[in-house]
N, C-alpha and C positions, 0 to 999 in steps of 0.2 A: 029232784035236784035242791040242794038245799047251801044257804051263805053259811060258810064256817063260824061256828059260835064262838062268844070271845069268853076269852079265859081259860081255852082247851087248847091243848097242844098237840098237833098231828104231823105225821109225817108221812103220810097218805101220798101227799103229791112229789116230794123228791123220790119216791119208791117207784112212781109210775113215772116219771122222767128218766129214771137212770133203766129201768127195764125198756123204755122207748127208743133212746139213744143206744143202749147193748144190741137192738136190733136194728140199729140204722134206719129209723122210720123220722120223717118230719111230722109233725103235728097233723099236716093235712092227709097224711097217708094213715096215720092212726085214726081221724075222723073219717076219711074213707070205709075205714075197716071195721070201723063200729058204727059209725051212724052218729055220733056225737059231734056237735060245732067244734069248729078248731077255737073259734073264742070261749066257749067252756072247758074246754080241754086245757088251754093255757090258764084259764084260773085256778083250774081244779091242780094243775102241774106248782101253780105259786101259793099252795093253800089259800087262796083266796074265797073259795069255793068247796063243799063236800057232796061229792054223786050218792045218789039211793044206790042201794044194794044193786036194783036193776041194771042200771046205767054203769056200775064200778064192775058188775058182772061180764057186759058187753065189752068193757076196754080192757077185762081181763083177758077174755078169749081174742079179741083182737090182738094181744101181745102174748098168747100163747102159755098163758099160766092160769092158775086157779084165783079167785079171791084170795085166799090164805096169804098166796105169795106179797099180797100189800097191807094184810091187817093182822095176820099172825107174830105174836112177839114171841122170839127165841128164847129156850132156857139156855143155860150158859153149859149146862151139863149135856146138851143135846151137843156141842163143840168139839165134844171128848170122842178120840177112836183109840180103843185097844189094841195092842199088837196083835194077842190072839183072837180076837173076834172081828178084826176091820172088814169090812165088805172089800172083796175080790172080784173083778168081773174081767173080761176080754173083749175086743172090737171084733165084729165079722171082718176076716178075711185078716186078722192080725195074730201075730204069736206073743205077744207082749202081754203079761198079766198086770193088772193095775188093782192098786189099793188104795182106797179113797183115805186120805188124810182130812180134806178141809170139810166144810161144814154147808149145809145148802138153807143159809138162812135169808128171808127178805133184805133185799138191799146189799150183799155181798158182793164184793166184786175181784176179792183174792181166792182161787183154789189151788189147790195141792193133791198130789198124789204120789205112789213110791210106785216108779216102775221096775219089774223085775223082766231083763230084755234077755232071750237065749243067745249063744254063740251066734256071731257072723250073722244077727240081724242086721238088717239096713233099712232105712227111710228113705222117703221122698223128699227134695227139695221145697220149701214150701215156704209162703209169705203169708201175713195177716197183722192185723192190728193190735197193739199192746204189748208186753214185753215179759221175759220168760228170766227164770234161776233154775238151774239145776245143781244138783250137789251131787257126788260121786260118792254111794255108801258102801259099794263092794264092787270088787273088778275095774273094769276101763271101759270108758266111753270115746271114741272119736266124735267130736262134733266141729261142727262146719258151720261157721258163719260168714257171710257176705266173702265167700272167696278162700277164706283160711280154715284149715283146720288145725285142731286143738285135743293133743291126746290127754285125756282127765283120768287118774286113778284113784283110787278111794281116796278121799277127803279133800280132793280138787274140786272148785266150783266154777260157775260162768253165770255171768248177767247180761244178757242183750234184748234187744227191740226189735220184737216180732216182724216187723217191715223189713226186716234185712233177710234175704234167703238164708234159709239154715234148713240142717237135716243133721243127723247123728248116725253110728254103727256102734255095734259091739264087735272089734275086730278078734277080739281073742276067743279061746276055746272053752271058757268058763263064763256061766250066766252073770251078766251085770246088774247091779241094785243101783237105781237113783232117785231123789227125792227131787220132782217136779214141783214148780211153782209159778204161777202165770197170773197175770190180771185179765180178766173176762172181759171183753168187750164186744163179742158178738155171740149168740147161742149156739150150740151145738147139738144137732139133731139126729146125728148115725145113731144107730141101732146099737146096743151095746148086750152083752149076754153075761148075767151074773153068773159066778160059781161060787161052791161052798167056802165059806169064811172058813179061819181055823177055830179049833176046840167045837164048842157048842152052838157056834152060833151060823148054823147052816139056814135058817130061815133068816137071816138079818140081812145078807147080800141078793134084796130083791133091785126091780129095775128102777125105783125111786129113789135109789138112792145112789145111781151112777150115773154121773156127768162128766163125760170125758172131756179134757183138757182142749186147747186151741188146735187146730191143724190136726182132728181127731184121724183123719186118713192115714197120717204117718205119725200117730202121738208122740210125745207133742214134737213129731220133727223138728225138733228144737228145744 
């Protein structure tokens, strides 16, 4: 454990704090999980101290991520997804096919997927922290938010808070396609099943690239 050197810019502390808050953990809970004192964790999060790699590994493990989550510097090219090679996956017990649009880099808050929704599919009603935006690319979606239902057709969109009870369905006889964007405030641990991507990207749709949206049991259940 060491003090922060002067003249050096660090973003480690805010990344640790953001991850802890995403997991709804207090400093005390993180301390209990990683064996590092609350006072030192507080200094680290305020960038007043720099942990050793061993200590950082303990903190990362308690937050269910690797050290790279906090120290890796993303390349902008890694944030590009191509229509023909975009990773596709499904979730156990769910017939919706997801295409990953958002990038998974340290400190990110926003995530995004294209959802391919089969005819007559319907989700459960869920609530969670955060907020969501949906934009219908093809077909139509019946979106319910806080007891009200809205039929959204191609080109329509909707923005709502996740804490409002919400669900969606495809009432038509044709598949629907929509862009889902949400702010991640809690981790998602549901298992996902990679599918072959389009074209020559069969090996790119691996498990590490599949992070499901909030309310994954009924993704994005709104």
